[in-house]
N, C-alpha and C positions, 0 to 999 in steps of 0.2 A: 504494500500500500504506500501511497505517496503522502507527503505533507499536505495537510488540509489548507486550502487557500480561502481567503475571505472575499465574499462578494456583497456589494451593497445594493440590495433590492428594495424597492418600495413595496408597501403592502398591496398596491393595486395589481401587482404582478404576482400571481399565486405560485407557491412552491408545491411540488408534488410530494406525496408521502414517501418517496424514495430519495428526496433531495439530499438529505444528510448522508445517506449511504453512497450516493454517486460521488459526493465530495471525498469521502473516505477512500473510494476505489479509483480515484484519479481523474475525475471530470475536471477539465481545464477551461472549458468555454461553454456558454449557453446561448440560445436564441429564444425568442418569445413566440409561442404558438398557442392559439386559443387563450390568450391572456395568461399563460403559464410559462415558466421557464422550462426549457427542455435541453438536456445535455447534447452538445454537438461536437465535442472534442474530448477524446480520451487518448490523444497522442496521434501518431502517424495514421492518416486515413487509409493508406495503402495496407498497412499492417492490419487495421480493422477489417478491411475487405478480405484479406487472405484468411484471417481467423474465421470470419463468417462462412466462407465457402469450404473451409477445411475442417473446422470443429464446430464452434458455436459462440454466439455473443448474447449478452443480456442487455436490453435497451429499456431505459425509462421512457415510455411513451404515454405517461399519464395525461399529457396534454391532448391526447385524442379523447376529447370529452364525449359523453354519451347524451343523446337526446332520447329520453325514455317516453314511450307512448303506452298508456294503459287505458282501460275503460271498455265498455261494451262495443264501441265502434273503432277500436284500435286498428284492426286489420284494414278497414276502409280508409282510415286516415293515413296509415303507412303507405297505402297505394296512392293516395292523393299527392304524396310528396315526390314520388319517383315514376318515371316512364317505364321502368322495368316491371314486367308482369309478375306480381307476387302471389297470384291466386293459388299456385301449387306449392308455395313455400311451406315447409313442414315445421312444426315445433322442433327445435334442436338444429335447425339449418341456418346457415349464413349465406348471404348473397352480396356480391359487389354491385353497387347501384350508383346511379346519378340522381341528384336532386336538381330540378330545373325550375326556373321562374316562368312568369306568364309569357315572356318573349322566347322561351326555349333555351335561355342561357343556363350554363351550368353553375350552380351555387355551391356544390360540394360533390365529392365522390366517396361516400362512406360505405363501410360494410354494414349491412343490415343483419341483425341477429334476432331470431324469433325464440323467445324464452317460454312463451305460453300462447294459448289461443288468442289472448287479448293482451299480450305483453311483448313489446318490441324495443330494441335499442338500435339507434343509428350511431355508429362509431365514427366520429367526424374527423376529416382533415380540417385545415385551418380556416374557419369562417364562422360567423355568428348565426348558424342555422337554428340554434335553440330559439332565438328571437323570431326568426322567420316562421318556424313551426308554431310557436305560440300565437303569433299574429294570424296565421292561416287558420288555426283552430277556432278563433273567435267567430268567424263568419262561415264556418264550414257546415254548421248545423249538426255536427257529429258530437257524440257523447264521449269525450276523451279527456285525459289529463296529460299534459306535456310538462316534463320537468327534467332537470339534470340530477341524476342520482349520485350517491357517494360510490363512484366506480372509478378505479384507476388502473389502466392496463399496463402490463409489461410485455415486451416481446422477447421471446427466447427463440432464436433463429439460427439455423445451420444444421449440417448433416448429423451432428451428435445430439440435437435437441430432443429427439425421440427417446434416446437412452437416458438422458437427464430426467425427462418427464417420468419414465418408468422408475427411476430411483426415488423420485418424490412421491409418486402416486400408485406405484405398482404396475404389474404387467398389463392390467386391463386397460390402461390409458392408451396402449398401443392400438386398440381397436377404433379409436376416434378417427373418423374419415375426414378427408379434405373438405373444408368449408362446412364442418359440423361443430357443434358446441356441446358442452356437458357442464352441469352444475356439480361442483365437487367441494370437499373440505380438505384442507391440509392441516390435520389436527383441528385447532380452533379457528383457522383462517378460512373465511368463506370466499369462494372463487367461482367464476365462470371461466372455463378453458375452451378455446377454439383452435382449430387447425387453420390458422390464417396468419398473415403478417405482410409487412411491407419490404420484402427482400427477394422474392422469387426463389427462395430456398425453402427446404423443409423447415417448418417452424410452427410455433404456438404463440397465442396471446393469452395471457393470464390476467383476467379482469378481477382485481381485488375489490371486494364489496364492503370493506370497512377500512378507512384510511389509517386507523390506529395500528394496523398490522403491517404498514408499509416497510418499516425498517427490518422487521423480523422476516418478512417474505423475501426481501432482497437477499438477506444473508443466508436463508435456507436454500435458495436456488443456487447461489454462488458456491456454497459448501457442497451441494450435491453434484455440481458440474465440474468442480476443480479437478478430479481425477480424469475427466474426459476432455480437458483442454478448454473449458469455458472461460471467457474473458468478459469483463464489462466493456460495453461498446456503445456505438451510436448508429442510427439507421444509415446505411451505406449509400451515398449518392452514386458510387460506381456501380454497385449491383442493381440498384433500382433503375438506373438508366439503361444498363445492359438488358434488363427485363422490360423496358419501355413502360414502366409504371409511372403514372401521373403524379406530379407534385402540384397541388392546387395553389393558385396565384402565380405559378411559373408556367406550367404547360396548359392550364385552363383557367378560365375565370367566367364571370357572368356575361361577358361578351363573346364567349366561345360556346358553340352548340355541339351536341353529341355527334352529328354527322361530320363536322369538321375533324373530330377526333377519331373517326373511323369506328365509332361505337354504336353503329346501327342496331346491333344485336340487343342492346340494352334499352331500346325504344320500341314499345309494343303499340304502335299507332293503330294497328288493325284489330287489336283485342277489344272486347267489350268492357273496358275499364276506363275510369276517369282519373286524370292526374293533371297537375298544374303544368301549363304550357303545351297541352296536346294540340290545340288548334294551330298555335304558332309552329310547332314542329311538323305538322302536316304541310303547312305552307312552305317551310324550308325544304322539306323533302321534295315537294313538287317543283319548286323553283331551282333546286340544286344549290350547292355551295360554291363560293369563289376561292376558298382556301382549304387546305388539308394538312393534317399532321403528317410529317415524313421523318424517316430516319436518315441521318447524315453520317458519313465518314469524312472527317476533316483531315486533309493531308497537310500536316504541320508537325513540328517537334512536339513531344508529349506536353499536354497542357499541365501547367503547374498546379492548378486547382480548378474545381468546378466554377462555372460562370456565376457571377453575382449580379449581372444585368443582362438584358436581352441584347444579343449580338445581331446587327443587321446582316441580311442575306441579299446578295445582288446577282443579277444576270445581265451581262452586257452593259454594266454601269447603272442599271435600273434596280431600285430596291423592290424585292419580290417577297419578302418575308422576314422572319426573325428566328434565331436559334433560341429556344426557351430553356433547355437543360443540356449542358455540355460537360464532358469529363474525359480524361484519359483512362482507358481500361488496360491495366497491366496484363490481364489474361489474354485479351484479344490483340494487345500491342497496337491499339488504334485509338485515335481521338474519335469519340462518338457523340452524337447529339440528337435530341428531339427538336423539331422545328415546325413552325407553321408557315407554309408557303402557298403562293397562288397555285390553284389546281393544275395548271398547265406545267408547273415546275415540280410537281410531286411524283412524277412517274419514275419508276426504277431506272437507274442509270443516268438520270439528268445531272448535268454538271453545273455547279453554282459556285459562288464565292462567299466566304463568311469573314466578317471583320472581327478578329480576335484582339485581345489586348496587345498582341505582338504584331498586329498588322493583318492585312488580307491574306486568306488562305483558300486554296482550292478545296472544294467539297463535292461529294457525289451522293445522290440519293440511293439508299440501300434498304434491304428488308429490315423490318423491326417486328418483334424484339430482336436485339442484336445477338442474344445468346439464349439457348434453350427455349425456342419460341413456343413449344407445346407445354411448357411449365412442368416437365417431367420431374425436375428436382423438387419443386414445391409439393407436388402431388404424390411423391414417393411414400410408400408405406414404411 
C-alpha cells in the first residue's frame, strides 16, 4: 500500500463508500461523475490495462448511480424511458439500453436491471437522469415511485474475476449467466451481483445495498483476489475503446441519436410499445442520418494519453467530423479511435485526417469493435 494523500473536496461532491479504501490502495487522481468523485488513476494506465486482461482489477464505480422504479406501473414506466423493447425482460435479467428524449436524442446508456415484477434499476452513466425520470413520472399518469436508493456498485473485471467470485460466494456463483443478476449476502453484507461491466472482459458488478459496509466489502474482495493477481484499478479507456463501448458526453450526448451510433437494434419502432421520442425516431429513420459513428486507425506514433477534447477530422481540407475517444492500444500496437463523421466518410477503408495534439495524422476507417467484436471474452463462462 502507498502513503495516503490528502484531497480537498467540498461537501457538494459526494464520496463513495469505498473512498477511504481506494486512498489506502493507491488512488492518485479522481474525476467527478454523477456529482461523485471516482478514482481515475492508480498508476500506469498501461499496467492497469494489462492487469485487466491478464488477471483482474477492482474498480470503485459507485458513481454509477441507480434510478430505482417501483410501484404497480413500474414495468410500463421503465418502457417509457427506453426505445429498447423490455416486454420479454425477465426478473433477474439485465439489458443494455438507451434513454432518449422527445427529439430522439440520447440522454444516457444505462444497464437496466429487473429485480422484481415491479422493481427496476437503471444503472447510469454520467447525467442527471434521476431528475428526468422524476419529471417524466409527474405527467405520465402511471403509479410509480422514482428514487435513488442506497446502492453503490463495484466492478470486478478480468479473466480471474470468476474464480475470485467463487472464493467469496462459493461455486454456485459460477452459474450466473451473462447479463443476469442475483441477490446475495456476503455474511452480513447485502448485495446484488450481475454479470456485467464496462470492460469487454469477463466481469461482475457488485451492487452494495448498504453504504456502511463499503470499506469492509472492498477489503474482503481484495483479500480474496490477492492470490489470483487482483489489483485495485480504474475503468480502462484502452479496453473500453478496443470494445467500442460508449462513454457518455464523449461518444454520445443529447444531440446524438441511436441511428447515428449504429444502435438500431436497441430501437423497437415497430413494436406495440410507447416510449419517449418514438415519433421523432420514426422521422429520423425515414429521413436517414447525415453522420455515423466509425472506427478509426490513426497512423501516428503511439498516443501519449487518451484525448481530453474532440479532435477535428478532415477530408481534402474540409472538416467532416470529430474523433470522440482516442487511445493507443498496446495489444493491437495501433492508435484507435471512435469518431462521428459524415455518412459518406464512414465507409470501411475511407481515408481521413485527424488533428492530434502533435499535428495532423492520416487515419483510415476500420471495423469496430477493434478487438473481440463478438464479446466472447465478456460472455465466457
